[in-house]
C-alpha angles and dihedrals in degrees: 000000000000090000094047092051090050092049093046090051092053090048094052091047102046112009103037110138113256090216092076111080104229124146114253094231093055092046094052091045094050091044091052092049092050091051093048092047090051088050092049092050091051093048093048089049092052091049092052091047090053093048089050093050092048091053093053 
């Protein structure tokens, strides 16, 4: 899921179709939020994996 959110954020920022009339500020803001959320999910997954490895 982290990868999906990251890819979706890149899509919204750089590859969003021009035919859809979305304000640029909203598109950029939404893309950045998706990128940050994907990064957050990846980091939290890595932390949980390390904790699981340390417990074993």
